N, C-alpha and C positions, 0 to 999 in steps of 0.2 A: 151356109151349107144344106147341102140337103139335110133332112133328118133321117134318124134311119132308129128302126125297130124294137132296136135294143138299147139304143141310148135316148130316146122321146122320154121327156117326161122325167129322165132321172135327175139329169140334171138343172133343171127349173128353178129352184130352190137359191140358185148360186148365180150373182152375179154374171155379165157379159167378160167382164175381165178380171181372172182368179188371182188372190196372192198363193205364197207358197203352201203356207197354210192350210189355205183353202182346200189346194192340190191334195193337200193331206188326209184332209177330210172327205174328201170324194173317193180317192182311192184306198183310202186306209192303208197309207205304208207312212214310214217316218221320211222326218226331214232330209236327210243324208239319201234316203234312195229319191225321193224327186228333187233333190240337186244336182245330183247321179244324172239319175233322166232329165235334164234341162241342159246339160252340161253337154251329156253324148249326142243331143238331138234328137231323142225318142219321144220326147215331146216337143216340139215347135215352141220357141218365146223368142222373146225381141228384149235384149238386154241394155238396158239405159243404167248406165254407171254400175255402181250394184246392183242392182233391180232386177228383177225379171220381170217380163210383163206378160201377160200369158192369158189371149181370148178364152172363152170357154172352150170353143170349138176346139180347140188343141187340143183338147183333155179326151174329148171326145173321139177322135181322130186316132185318138193313139188306143184308144180301148178297141175300136173297130177293126185296127190293125192286128191287134192281136189273136 
């Protein structure tokens, strides 16, 4: 992913694949809001069973779109 000045360095402390809890911390929103964003496809993700797999770059892309 091409680095954007807006997100460059902001999420460096997070792993490349983030959990729902880490997305909460990254965006400073509640768990229900994260699940809504994931279910609606606002933040791209891969669903494996009941778990969401979310590459950190997808969270950054979500912020850039907004």
